[in-house]
Structure formats: structure tokens, C-alpha cells
N, C-alpha and C positions, 0 to 999 in steps of 0.2 A: 355369239353373240359379246357384247361389248366387257371389257373385264369394267365389276360393277365398281373400280376404284374410280376409275377414269375419267367421272364426273361430279361424283359423287350423290349422284343421285341415284333411286332405288330401281332398280332391274325390273323390268316385269318378264313375267315366261317365257322363255323363249317362244313359244306358239301364241305368244301374244303380240300383233301389231304394236308400234311407236304411238305415243295418243300426242296431241298437240298439248303445248305447256298449258293452255285454260283449263284443258279436260284433266289435265293429272292435278292442279289445284283442287278444281271439283273433287276429284276422286279422292286424294292426300290432304289436303288443306294447304293454307297460304306456308308461308315462309316468314320470318322477320329476325334477322339473325341476330347473335348476339354481339357486341360488338367489342373486339379483343381487352381493352380496358377495362372487359368488365370481368375477364375472366379469374384474376388475381383473389378476387373477395371469392367467387364461387368454389374457388379448389382450393381455398389456403388450409393449411394442416392435413391436404389431402395425403394417403399413405401411398403415393406412386407421382411418378414424373407426369407432365406434362410437357407440351409446347404446339405453338399456332403454326399450322402449314400451309397449302395451298396459296393462293392468289394475296392476300395480308403478310404470309411471311418475304414478300419480294417487294413489297412496300417499303422505301427508305425511313418510311414516321408514320405509323397507323394512325397519329392524331391530325394530319395530311395526307390524306392517301390520295392516290394520282389519278386511282377510278374507284368505279362503283363495284365491289364487293357483291357476290349474290350468293354466297357463302359464309360461311367463317366454320374451317378444319381447324379439328383440333387432334395431334396426334396422343398416343399415352400405349407402354408397351404391353403386346400382347399377352405376358406374362400374369399383368396384372388385372383382367378385365374382369374377376370377381370384385376383386375390390374397386373396381370403376363404376362396375353395379349397384355393388352397396352402399358407394357413398353419392349415387344421384340414385340412393331410392324415392326421394319425393320427385322426381320425375321420369318421365315413361321414353325406357328405350326403345328404339324398332332395328330388327335388322334389316339393312336394305337387298341381302341376296340369298337365294334366288326369290324373289318376290320380298313386301313388304310386310313380316310379322313382327308382333313386340317380342322382344326378350325379358320376360319375366322374371323375378323374384324367386326363388327357393327351386329354379326348374332348372336341370344341365343344361349348360350353354351351347348355342347351335354347334356342333358342326361348322368348321373352316366360317367362322364369324370371323369378319376383318374391317368389318364397318357397322356405324350405328346411327341414327338419327334420332337426337332428343329433342323433346316439345316438353312441356309442360304437364299437358290432357288436352283430350281430344278436342276442348274449344279453345286451344294457344296453339300458333303459331311453332313450325320449328324453327327451333334458334340453333345450331350447329352438327354438325356431323364427326362423330369421335371415328377414329382411325386408328384401330388394333395394330401397332406396328411392330414386326418382330426382332426381337434383340436376343445375340446369341452372345454368351458372355458378357463380354464388356461392350460387343458392337452391335450399331445400328448395321441392319440388312433391308437393303433395296428390295422390297416383296417382290416385285416382278420379274426379276432376275438376280437371285441372291448370289451369285457371284462377288455383286458389287456391293460394298460394304466400307463400313469406316468407325473408328472408336466414337462412341455413344459421346464421349465427351467432344470431340470436334463436330457433330448435330448440331445442338441449340445456341445461339446467343442471345445475349439479351437486349432489345430495344429501347430505343431513346426513353420510351412511355413506360418502361420496365417490368418488362411481358416479355416471355421466350418464345422467339422464335426460332422456327429451320433456318440456317444458313440458307442462304441466295443461292446457291451451285445446285442443292441438292432440289431447290424448288424447282427452278431451269433445266433439272432431269426427266421429272418428273413431265414438267408442261412439252419437252421435244419431244414427246412419242403422241401428241398431237399437232403441235404446231399451229393452233389456231390462231383467228386473229390477236387473239388477248395475247397467247401466248408469243407471238411475234414481240406486243407492244412490251409485255412484259420482260422480253430478253431485250430489248434495245435499252431499257430503260436500268434495268439490273448490271448489264455485264457492264457499266462502265465504273461499277462498284466493286469488281471483284479485282480482288489480287489476284496476284503470278499464281500462286499456292492452289486459290480457288479454282481460276477459269483452269490451269492445268489437272487438276484432280476430276472437275464437269468434264474437258476434253477426253481424259480414259477413260473415266465411267462411260461417255456415251457412246466413245469408239467401241467399249464393249458390249454394251445390249444395242447400238443400232449401227455398225460400220455403215459406212457411207449415208451419212445424215446430212443434210443441207447444214445445219447447226454449225459440224466440227471446220470447215471453212473459217468460218467467221470465231470462232473460238483462236482457233489457232494466227489470227491476220494481228498483227503487233499494234501493242495499243489499246 
């Protein structure tokens, strides 16, 4: 089974075949992703740090996005999962793996919980995907391969809209695992905006987790 963090989509049990998008919506409901610029008000005063990840983190400016984004992904430290659940008590939080199921207030958190979908209620669309992110001391840790890490202080940038975003080199590291058409497009757009240290970090991290990846040659090219 694919890693449930691959595309943010809840995973069906291993013995269930994949279903088309229209049937997925019929079973689980539609999405209407919250715009990143609405997040500061939602999380104002929250007792945990948060930052936008995924495709939105690769935009130069969310106020004029380069492409359509099907979802909004937000990272929070894994150790703050209980605080996140308490803060979001007015919303429904659903574990996405294995299978889609509610994360209820007052119950122990599910084992191996690392991703939750958020909506107001059963009559409302899904708003965002919360990714519970490993943090070891002061280090952010790449969950698919814990050998890759960096100081948490170097993981987040503040965009022109005032929203905290994951730095683009980390977003590209996640996207390199799939290299779909939209990932290739994001690479072409974001790569010229990486400074030399960011490009070097991405090249080293990708070389660690995926030696021989075709993006490595492009990261080593001058300019």
C-alpha cells in the first residue's frame, strides 16, 4: 500500500480496490480547501506551531497562485497532537490511515497517527489536511527517512502574505518521491528561486533517500 502521506488522500484497506474520484466523493464527501491566508485567524493564539506544506508552500505568493491546488496541507509537531485536537474541538478530525475514521475528543489518540482530515461536520466539505510532523528536540525530521533532518528554525519561511510556509527545498524533497506532472511543474517553477545552500541541501537530502534520482543531475547543474 502506498504511504498515506503520499497525496493526502485517505487510504482504503489493503484488500479494497481503488475507487474513482467521483465514487470517492460520493462515499467520503467533497473538498473545499481553506485558503492559506485564512489560517492565521483559525490558529491565532494556538499553543502549538504550525506551517503550510504541500503545493501551496511552493508558490512564490499565495495571493497569485501559479496553479490550482486541490488541497491545503498544514504541518504541526507530532508531540502537539493532543493540543491540536483540543484547539480544533469545534471541527471533526478524521484519521486517514488505515481507513477513514474519526479522532474523538476524550479518547486515546490512535497509534501511528500522523495525518488527519478536517471538516466542520458531516454536511460540510473537507477543509485541510493536518500532517503530524516528527520533531526531535530542535530538529525537524523527514518522516519517510529519519536520516534527513535539519534545525526546525530553518524549516519555515514567512510568505509575502504573512503566512508561515515550509521552505521550498523540503517541499521538493517530498515531491521528488513521485515526480508526477504537477511535481515536475513545481520543480521547474521553484528551482530558480532556491539559493545555493537550499539547492545543496536538497541535492544532499535527495541523494540520501533516493540515490540515482533523475532530479539530482538538475540540482547539480549550474544556475
